[in-house]
C-alpha positions in Angstrom: -31.3 29.0 -187.4 -30.2 27.3 -184.0 -26.4 28.1 -185.0 -27.4 31.9 -185.7 -29.4 32.3 -182.5 -26.0 30.9 -180.6 -23.7 33.1 -182.7 -26.1 36.5 -181.7 -26.4 35.4 -178.0 -22.5 34.9 -177.6 -22.0 38.3 -179.4 -24.5 39.9 -177.0 -22.8 38.5 -174.1 -19.5 39.8 -175.5 -20.8 43.1 -176.1 -22.5 43.6 -172.8 -19.3 42.3 -170.8 -17.0 44.5 -172.8 -19.3 47.7 -172.1 -19.9 47.0 -168.4 -16.0 46.6 -167.9 -15.4 49.8 -170.2 -17.8 52.0 -168.0 -16.0 51.4 -164.9 -12.5 50.8 -166.4 -11.4 54.1 -165.0 -13.0 54.8 -161.7 -10.8 57.9 -161.0 -12.4 59.7 -164.0 -16.1 59.1 -163.4 -18.0 61.8 -161.8 -20.7 60.9 -159.6 -23.9 62.4 -160.5 -27.8 63.0 -159.3 -29.6 59.8 -159.9 -26.5 57.3 -159.6 -27.1 54.6 -157.4 -24.0 53.6 -155.1 -23.0 50.9 -152.7 -20.8 51.8 -150.0 -19.1 49.3 -147.9 -17.2 49.6 -144.8 -15.3 46.5 -143.9 -16.1 44.7 -140.9 -18.5 47.5 -140.1 -22.1 46.5 -141.3 -23.8 49.6 -139.6 -21.7 51.7 -141.6 -22.2 49.8 -145.0 -25.2 50.7 -147.3 -26.3 49.4 -150.5 -28.5 51.2 -153.3 -27.9 54.6 -152.1 -29.6 57.0 -154.5 -27.6 60.3 -155.0 -30.3 63.4 -154.5 -30.9 65.8 -157.0 -28.7 68.3 -154.8 -25.7 65.7 -155.3 -25.9 64.6 -151.8 -26.3 61.2 -149.9 -27.3 60.4 -146.5 -24.8 58.1 -144.6 -25.3 56.7 -140.9 -23.7 59.4 -138.4 -22.4 61.6 -141.1 -25.8 63.0 -142.1 -25.7 64.5 -145.7 -22.4 63.8 -147.6 -21.5 65.6 -150.9 -21.3 62.8 -153.6 -22.0 64.7 -157.0 -19.4 66.0 -159.1 -16.7 63.9 -157.1 -15.2 60.9 -158.2 -15.8 57.3 -156.0 -12.1 57.6 -154.8 -12.7 61.2 -153.6 -16.0 60.2 -151.8 -14.5 57.1 -150.3 -11.6 59.4 -149.0 -14.1 61.8 -147.2 -16.3 58.9 -145.8 -13.2 57.4 -144.6 -11.9 60.7 -142.8 -15.3 61.4 -141.3 -15.9 57.9 -139.8 -12.7 58.0 -138.0 -14.5 59.9 -135.3 -16.5 56.8 -134.7 -14.4 54.0 -136.0 -10.6 53.4 -136.0 -9.2 52.9 -139.2 -12.2 52.5 -141.2 -11.9 50.9 -144.7 -14.5 52.1 -147.2 -15.2 51.0 -150.8 -17.6 53.1 -153.0 -19.1 51.3 -155.9 -21.2 52.8 -158.5 -24.1 50.1 -159.1 -25.8 52.2 -161.7 -24.6 55.3 -163.4 -28.0 56.7 -163.8 -26.7 60.4 -164.1 -25.1 59.8 -167.5 -27.8 60.0 -170.2 -28.0 61.6 -173.6 -31.2 62.3 -175.5 -32.0 61.9 -179.3 -35.2 63.5 -180.8 -36.7 63.9 -184.0 -36.3 62.0 -187.4 -34.8 58.7 -185.7 -36.5 55.5 -185.7 -36.4 55.2 -181.8 -36.3 58.7 -180.0 -35.6 58.8 -176.5 -33.2 58.6 -173.6 -30.2 56.5 -173.6 -27.6 55.8 -171.0 -24.1 57.1 -171.8 -22.1 53.8 -171.0 -18.9 54.7 -172.7 -17.3 57.2 -174.9 -20.2 57.4 -177.3 -19.6 59.7 -180.6 -22.6 61.3 -182.4 -22.5 58.5 -185.1 -22.8 55.7 -182.4 -25.8 57.6 -181.2 -27.6 57.3 -184.4 -26.8 53.8 -184.2 -28.3 53.4 -180.9 -31.3 55.1 -182.0 -31.9 52.7 -185.0 -30.9 55.4 -187.6 -32.7 57.8 -189.6 -36.2 57.7 -190.6 -36.8 58.6 -194.5 -37.6 62.2 -193.7 -34.7 63.1 -191.7 -32.6 66.1 -192.6 -29.0 64.5 -192.3 -27.4 68.0 -193.2 -29.0 70.0 -190.4 -28.6 68.1 -187.3 -28.4 69.9 -184.2 -26.5 69.0 -180.6 -27.4 70.9 -177.6 -24.9 70.7 -174.9 -24.2 72.7 -171.6 -20.7 74.0 -171.0 -19.6 75.8 -167.8 -23.1 76.7 -167.3 -23.7 78.0 -170.8 -25.9 76.6 -173.6 -23.9 75.5 -176.7 -25.2 74.4 -180.0 -23.3 72.2 -182.3 -24.2 71.8 -186.1 -23.7 68.3 -187.6 -23.9 67.6 -191.2 -23.9 63.6 -191.2 -23.4 63.6 -194.9 -20.1 65.2 -194.8 -18.8 62.9 -192.1 -19.8 59.8 -194.2 -18.1 61.3 -197.2 -14.9 62.0 -195.1 -15.1 65.9 -195.4 -15.2 66.5 -191.8 -14.8 63.9 -189.1 -14.4 66.7 -186.3 -18.3 66.8 -186.7 -18.4 63.3 -185.1 -18.0 64.7 -181.8 -17.8 62.5 -178.6 -21.2 62.9 -176.4 -21.3 64.2 -173.0 -23.9 63.7 -170.2 -27.0 65.4 -170.9 -26.5 66.3 -174.7 -29.5 66.3 -176.6 -29.4 65.6 -180.3 -32.1 66.8 -182.5 -32.6 65.6 -186.2 -35.2 67.8 -188.0 
C-alpha cells in the first residue's frame, strides 16, 4: 500500500511539473485574456513593479503612471515592450518582465452526461477525448454519438458535432478536435 501511494505521488508530481512547464513553454504564443493574473517587474524599480495584477473584463490593467494599459489579446512579450516604451518617459532604460501567474482566462466547459460537469482550465493543447477524461468519463445514459461542441470563431457561433464511438473505432479521428478557450462541450 505504501509503495502504491509513493508511486502515485511521484506520478502526480511529474504530471503537474510537466503541465506547468508545457503551459508556459511558448510565451510568445500565449494571448493574455480577461481574468488572467499577471506579475510585472521592472528591474531595480520597485515602484514600477506589481504582483497579482488582474486583467479586467475590458482587457486592460492599471499600472503606476501609465493608467490603463491594454493587456488582453496580446502576448506577454508585446505587453512587456509596450510598458517598457511608455516607462521611458519616467525611467531611463526600463527592463520589464511580464509573467502570467495564473492563466484564468483559458477555460473550457463540459456539460451533460459526464461524471463531473463544470469548468476546467485549458492548461495545454487538450483534445475532446482528453476533456472527457478530465470530466471523469460518461454516465451510463450518455449519447456518445450526438456530442456537441459550441465554439466562437471570429465573433460567430460554430457548432461541431462529435461522434465519440466513431473516434474510438478509428473511423474519424478528425472529430477529436483540439479545444480552444471558452469551448463548451455538451454530452446529451
